[in-house]
N, C-alpha and C positions, 0 to 999 in steps of 0.2 A: 430223776434221771441224770446220769452224768452228763456233762455238758462242757468241759474243758477240752479247749483247741489249743495244742502247744504250737507256738510259732517261731521257728529258728531262723526263718530269712531276715537277715539283719537290718534290710530298708524298710520292713514293714513295722509300724510302730502304733503304740495307743493312740486314738482319736483320729486315725487316718481312715480312708474310705473302707478298707478291708476290715479294721476293727469295728466300724458302725456297722457293717453288714451282717458280721457274726454275731454281734450284741443285739441287734434288731431280730434275728432268728432264736433269741434265747440262749446263745452260746456264750461261753467266758474264755476269751483269748487270753493266753498266759505266754509270756515272751521269755525266751531263752535264746537271744541271738548267738549263732555260730560264730567263733572267734577263738583263735588259740586251739589248744588241745585239751580236750574233754577227759578227765580220768576215767577209768573203766567203771567205777562207782557210779560218776556222774552220766556215763552213756546209759548203764542199766536202768537209771532212775528217769532219764528223759521224758519218756513217753508215759510213765505208770501214772493210772488215773486219768489219764486223756481218753477221750473218744475219737479225737483226729488230730491231724498235725498238718501245717504248712511247713515243708521240710527245705532247707538250704541244701547246698550240694555235699556237704560233709557225710560220710559214710553211715548208712542205717543197716547194722548188721542183724543177722539171724537172733542172736542173744539178747539185742535191744527189743525186737519184736515179740519174743517169747515171753519176756517178762512184763508184758504190757497187754493183759486180757481183756482188757475194755476197749482197745484200740479197733476202731473201725475202718480207717481210711487215711492215707497218707497222700497228700496233694503235693507237687513239686510246682513251685511258681518259675517254670521255666520248662524247655523241651525236655532236657536231659534226665534220666531216672536211672541211670547205671549204678549210681551211689547206693541204691534201694537194693537190698536182697530180694528180688522179686520172687524167686522159688520161695524163700521163706513164708513172705506174705501172702501168696498164694495157698500154701500149705494151712496158715493160721487163718484163713479166711479175713484177711486184711485186704480191703481194695487199694490199689496205687492208681494215681491219677497224674496226668502231666497238662502243661498248659499250651498245645499247638497253635501256632499261627499268631502268637503275641508279640515275637522279637525278632523275625526273620528280616525286616528292613533294618534294624539296629545291627544286626549280625553282618549283615551284607555291608553296610557302610562302615563297620571297622574293618573288614576285610579289604576293602577298597583303600582305606586310610593306611593299612599295614603295607600295602602294595604299594602305594605312593611314597610312604615312607622308607621303603627300600630302594625304590626307583630313583629318590632325589637325595640319599645317603643323609638323612635328617639326622641319624644318630650322630655322625661324626660333626655335621653343621651345628647343632644345637649344643654340643659338648665344647666345641670351639668358641662359639659366641659366649657361652658362660663362663669360660676360661680368659675372656678378654681379647679372643682374636677375631677375625673377620675371614672366616674361610669360604670360598667360592668353588664349591664342589661342581663338577659336570656331571650331572645325572643323567637319566634316560626317560623317554617318554613312553606312557602306556599305549598310545595310538599306535596301530600296527603292530602290535606284539600278539603273541598267543596267550590266551587265558584257558587253562585246563581246569575243570571243575569235576570234582570228585563226588557224587551223590546230587540228586536233582529233587530235593524236598524243598520247602518254603525258603530258606536261606540259599540254597544252591540255585534256585529260579531267580532269586533276587540279584546275586551277585553276577549271574548270567547275564541278564538283562541289563546291568550297569556296564559290564563289559562290552556288550553290544553299543550302548550308547556312546562309550568312549571311544569306538572306532577299532576295537580288538577283535581278532579272530577268535570265537569261542567255541571251544570243544568241550563236550559234556560226556562224562561215563556214568551210566546209570542202568540200573535193571529194569527201570521203567521210564522209556524215552516218550515224549511228547510232541511229535513234530508239529501236529498241527496247530499247537498253541506256543511254537518256539520258534519265531521268525529270526533269521540270522544266526542260529545255532546249529552247530554240526553235533551229531553223537556219534560217539566211537567208542572203541573197548578201552579197557584200562591202559594197556601197554601204549596204544597208539596216542592216548591222551597225555600219559606222563612223559612221552618222548617228546611230543610236539610241544609241550607248554613252556613259555617263558616264565609264568606265573602259575602256579599248581597250587589252587585253593580247595581245601578239604570242607565238604559239606555233609559228610555221611555219619550215620550213628555209629556209636561204639559197639563192637563186638566182643564176642566171648573169645575169638581166636587170636593168632598172631595179628601185630600192626599190619595195616596196609600198606604203610611206607616203611620200608626196610632197608637194609644195605643193597639188596638188589635192585629195588626201585629207584632209591638215590642214584646208584651207579647207571642207570637208563635215563636218566634226565640230562638235560642240557647243561654243561658246565656252567653257562650264564643264567640258568634257572633260579627262581627265587621259589620257596615253599612258603605257604599262607595256610595257617591252621588256627581257624576260631572254632572248632568243634569240640573235639575230644583229644586230651592228650595221649589217650591209649591208641590212637591211630598212627603216632609215630614211633620208631624205634629211635629213642632219644641218643643213645649211645652210637649208633650208626649214623644219625644225623651230625651230632657233633664231630665225628670222624670225616664225615664228607665235607662239612663246611671247613675242617683243617686242611683237607688235602685239596680242594678246590673242585670236588666233583660237582657241587652246586655252588653257587656264587651267594646264597644268603638265605634267609628265613624271616618271617614275620609270624610270631606266636602269641595267640591270646590265652593258651593251654598248654600244660605241661603234665608229664606222667605223674610229678609229686608236686603239690600245691599246698601253702604257700611255697615259692620259690626256695630251695635250699642254698645256703650262702655260698657252698663250694661247688654249685651247679656251673660247669664249664661255660654255658651258653650265656651266663651273665656278663663276661668279660670279652665276648667276641663283638666287634664294631660292625661286622655285616649281619648281625640279627637284632631285630627289634622286638621287643617282648613287653606285653602288657598284662594286666592281671586279672584276667579271666573276667573282663568286663564287657564282652561283646554284645551281649544283651541288656547291658545296664544303663540305658536312658530313661530318662524320668517318666517318658512316654511308655516305653516297654515295661518298665516296672510296676505301673498302675495297671496297664491290661493284665499282665502276669498274676499279680496279687489278687486283682478282683475275680479273675477266672479261676485261681486257685479255691478261693473262698468260696465262690459259686459250686465248684465241683465238690468240696465238702458238704455244703447245704443240700444238694442234689442226692449225694449218696444216703445221708441221714435221713432224706425225705422218700427213700426207697427209689430214685431215678437214677439212670447211668448218663454220666456226663460225656461230652465230645471226646476227652482225652482219657478215656478209662484204659489203663495198661492190663491190670488183672483185676 
């Protein structure tokens, strides 16, 4: 029986907990970490001969699935799965799983870190210290400010709770309000939330339509507002964001995700002093990685054993 499991998630390695789990089940992990750009031939060959895969965030296109007739399951070591052609997987009978509930505290903590970095102008301060200076920027406090949260899944709930703990007014825009379990949080519609927010933090899933933060949304925000995105780059019209930052429609942004990753050299966001950018690492704590890898491996084992994992997408 075919037992190969292709692992492209770069922090999973031979000899770790995931490797041991899979081998104990009689499976053979094969490592092909995502990094740089694969050729078309490499992409088409990536999953050939494998029964399962633990996939990183690189695109998994229809052609890659169509050339992999033995493939039964793709597990994402994380929450997002928009990099996988879900329609093609469903048509080809390939199960797709994610790992919900493994990294929401890590995501919320990085969202908070980006808020603080923008509030205290750490880009400018750190650059000045590195250059031999001693800049003493006057930042602002989070306490008393309004935090707008778009989306109220696990990471949205976690950042909302942190906002309440810091003494912020927290407004949440969601299709699934939970007033009974959300002390100190106000639920509001999208327009109300973005207009009121001093900090607007995105925690919604990627959609197939237009970005939810476009030129009109940015224009409706306060001139002093900061946009925080630790969710998906596709949620924001990046060209409109660049223009809004240049013209002062909003004051700044803290971004962990971009429309194109890795960040291209000529991206104008790179040189803006009012923008803090991290490298898609919101969920990349040691603790979250361990939970995500174990959950992805368990999902593969469950599918091969005829069970349905909690994070089944298709």
